[in-house]
C-alpha positions in Angstrom: 27.8 10.8 -17.2 28.8 11.6 -13.6 28.5 8.1 -12.1 32.1 8.2 -10.9 31.6 11.5 -9.0 30.7 11.8 -5.4 27.0 12.7 -4.9 26.7 16.4 -3.7 25.1 15.2 -0.4 27.9 12.7 0.3 31.0 13.3 2.4 34.2 11.6 1.1 36.2 9.6 3.6 39.6 11.0 4.4 42.6 8.9 3.3 43.4 7.8 6.9 39.8 6.7 7.6 39.7 4.8 4.3 42.8 2.9 5.3 41.3 2.0 8.6 38.1 0.7 7.0 40.2 -1.5 4.7 41.3 -3.5 7.8 38.8 -6.3 7.5 40.5 -8.6 10.0 37.7 -10.2 12.1 37.9 -9.9 15.9 35.5 -11.4 18.5 33.6 -8.6 20.4 30.3 -8.3 22.2 27.2 -7.0 20.5 26.5 -3.4 21.5 22.9 -4.3 22.2 22.6 -7.8 23.7 26.2 -8.5 24.6 26.5 -11.8 22.7 30.0 -12.4 21.3 30.4 -12.3 17.5 33.0 -11.5 14.9 33.3 -7.9 13.7 35.7 -6.3 11.2 38.5 -4.5 13.2 38.5 -1.5 10.8 34.8 -0.7 11.6 35.5 -0.8 15.3 38.5 1.5 15.0 36.7 3.9 12.7 33.4 4.3 14.5 34.2 3.3 18.1 31.4 0.7 18.3 31.4 -3.0 18.1 28.2 -3.2 16.1 25.2 -5.5 16.4 24.9 -9.3 16.1 22.8 -10.6 13.2 19.7 -11.1 15.4 19.9 -7.6 16.9 20.7 -6.1 13.5 17.6 -7.7 12.0 15.5 -6.6 15.0 16.8 -3.0 14.6 16.0 -3.0 10.9 12.5 -4.2 11.5 11.9 -1.6 14.2 13.1 1.2 11.9 10.9 -0.2 9.1 7.8 -0.2 11.3 8.6 3.3 12.5 8.9 4.5 8.9 5.5 2.9 8.0 3.8 4.4 10.9 5.1 7.8 9.9 3.9 7.3 6.3 0.5 6.2 7.6 0.2 9.3 9.8 1.0 11.6 7.0 -1.0 10.0 4.2 -4.0 8.2 5.6 -7.1 10.3 6.2 -7.4 11.1 9.8 -10.8 9.5 10.3 -9.3 6.2 9.2 -6.1 6.3 11.3 -7.6 3.9 13.8 -7.9 0.5 12.0 -8.4 -1.5 15.2 -10.9 -4.3 15.0 -12.1 -3.1 18.4 -13.3 0.2 16.8 -16.9 1.0 17.7 -17.9 1.0 14.1 -16.2 -2.2 13.2 -18.2 -4.8 11.2 -16.6 -8.0 12.5 -18.9 -10.3 10.7 -18.2 -8.7 7.3 -14.5 -8.6 8.0 -14.4 -12.3 8.7 -16.3 -13.0 5.5 -13.8 -10.9 3.6 -10.9 -12.8 5.1 -12.5 -16.2 4.2 -13.4 -15.3 0.6 -10.2 -13.3 -0.2 -7.4 -14.6 2.1 -4.8 -13.4 -0.4 -4.1 -9.7 -0.1 -3.4 -9.5 -3.8 -7.0 -10.4 -4.7 -9.3 -7.7 -6.1 -12.3 -7.1 -3.8 -15.6 -5.2 -4.0 -17.0 -4.2 -0.7 -20.7 -3.4 -1.0 -22.9 -1.9 1.8 -25.0 1.0 3.0 -23.5 4.1 4.6 -22.1 3.2 8.0 -21.5 -0.5 7.3 -17.8 0.0 7.8 -16.8 -1.0 4.2 -14.4 2.0 3.8 -12.6 1.3 7.2 -12.3 -2.4 6.1 -10.8 -1.3 2.8 -8.2 0.9 4.7 -7.2 -1.9 7.0 -6.7 -4.3 4.2 -4.5 -1.8 2.5 -2.6 -1.3 5.7 -1.9 -5.0 5.8 -0.6 -4.8 2.2 1.6 -1.8 3.1 3.1 -3.9 5.9 3.9 -6.6 3.3 6.0 -4.1 1.4 3.3 -3.1 -1.2 2.8 0.5 -2.4 -0.7 1.7 -1.7 -2.9 4.7 -2.5 -6.5 5.9 -2.6 -9.0 7.6 -4.8 -11.8 9.1 -2.8 -15.1 10.0 -4.3 -14.7 13.8 -4.0 -11.3 13.5 -5.6 -12.8 11.6 -8.6 -15.6 14.1 -8.9 -13.2 17.0 -8.9 -11.1 15.3 -11.7 -14.2 14.7 -13.8 -15.5 18.3 -13.3 -12.1 19.7 -14.3 -11.4 17.2 -17.0 -8.3 15.9 -15.4 -9.2 12.2 -15.2 -6.2 11.3 -17.4 -3.8 12.9 -14.9 -5.6 11.1 -12.0 -5.3 7.8 -13.9 -1.5 8.4 -14.5 -1.0 9.3 -10.8 -2.0 5.9 -9.6 -0.5 3.9 -12.4 2.4 2.4 -10.4 0.5 1.8 -7.1 0.4 -1.9 -6.2 -2.8 -1.8 -4.1 -5.3 0.9 -4.9 -8.4 1.7 -3.0 -11.3 3.4 -4.8 -14.0 4.6 -2.4 -17.7 4.9 -3.0 -17.9 4.3 -6.8 -21.1 5.0 -8.7 -21.8 8.1 -6.7 -20.5 10.7 -9.2 -22.3 14.0 -9.5 -20.7 14.9 -12.8 -20.6 13.7 -16.4 -21.8 10.1 -16.6 -19.8 9.4 -19.8 -16.5 10.6 -18.3 -17.2 8.8 -15.1 -17.8 5.3 -16.6 -14.9 5.9 -19.1 -12.5 6.6 -16.2 -13.6 3.5 -14.3 -13.4 1.3 -17.3 -9.9 2.6 -18.2 -8.8 2.2 -14.5 -10.1 -1.3 -14.1 -8.8 -2.5 -17.5 -5.3 -1.1 -16.9 -5.0 -2.6 -13.5 -6.3 -6.0 -14.6 -3.7 -6.1 -17.4 -0.9 -5.2 -15.0 -2.1 -7.6 -12.4 -2.4 -4.8 -9.8 -4.7 -5.1 -6.9 -7.8 -2.9 -6.6 -10.2 -2.6 -3.6 -13.5 -0.9 -4.4 -16.3 0.2 -2.1 -19.8 1.1 -3.2 -23.3 1.7 -1.7 -24.9 0.2 -4.8 -25.3 -3.4 -5.9 -24.9 -4.3 -9.5 -28.6 -4.6 -10.1 -29.1 -1.0 -8.8 -26.4 0.6 -10.9 -28.3 0.8 -14.2 -31.3 2.4 -12.6 -29.2 5.0 -10.8 -26.9 5.7 -13.7 -29.9 6.6 -15.9 -30.5 9.6 -13.7 -27.1 11.0 -14.5 -26.6 13.6 -17.2 -26.8 12.8 -20.9 -27.0 9.0 -20.7 -27.4 7.1 -23.9 -28.1 3.4 -24.7 -24.4 3.1 -25.6 -23.5 4.5 -22.2 -25.6 1.9 -20.4 -24.1 -0.9 -22.5 -20.7 0.3 -21.5 -21.6 0.3 -17.8 -22.9 -3.2 -18.1 -19.6 -4.2 -19.7 -17.9 -2.7 -16.7 -20.1 -4.6 -14.3 -19.2 -7.8 -16.0 -15.5 -7.0 -15.4 -16.3 -6.6 -11.7 -18.2 -9.9 -11.5 -15.5 -11.8 -13.3 -12.4 -10.4 -11.6 -13.5 -9.2 -8.1 -14.4 -11.0 -4.9 -17.6 -9.4 -3.5 -18.6 -9.0 0.1 -22.0 -7.5 1.0 -21.3 -5.7 4.3 -25.1 -5.5 5.0 -25.5 -9.3 4.5 -22.0 -10.8 4.9 -23.3 -14.4 5.1 -24.8 -14.3 1.7 -22.8 -15.6 -1.3 -19.8 -13.6 -2.6 -21.6 -12.4 -5.7 -24.8 -11.4 -4.0 -26.5 -8.6 -5.8 -23.9 -8.5 -8.6 
């Protein structure tokens, strides 16, 4: 155990500075930012040559640094085509977004966004995840090409493990796999079951409605009756645990087509 040792990246205070910092006598000095008078430990003023921030300015400073950090994370990790999550975006589906907010006002709810290509379901998924990030949740995505690659290389277990601790997960364009049907439905079932057990939030987008899935899945490789029964079991999980919004017909009932 080395808990009592100084971390290699830390710098130990000199004896003199340590003695100065121990002077916790409170003195009234102006806030460095707004000028409001407040009590500050004399030792900190002597050691660092600053008066410090009042509680209000300190909270504001922390919030500004938090927002800056989130923006940098977003810039580095969000796909470039979805950086702009403005509701003024030219492709924005305002009607569907309003329906989503009404049916699933709590960001922790599981949602299924259904719609044709260009209906803005993926952009809505990303905005909802951005709002969750701002609330302090960890977020992540699985894109359809990433899932296809994992299936083709038989690395679905690694992909499943990589998103195990994510609070809010987006899975884009499901039921569009080009690889093994069995491995695809098995991955989705394991993913959904695991996240439901852990009460983690999942946001899914798809071009297909539930009634279309069986027909399309039968065109995949090596499908069997047992495979189709398993996919129907998966669809029942979606119907029972996800709020659905049809981005092509957002005014229809939440379970339309499912």
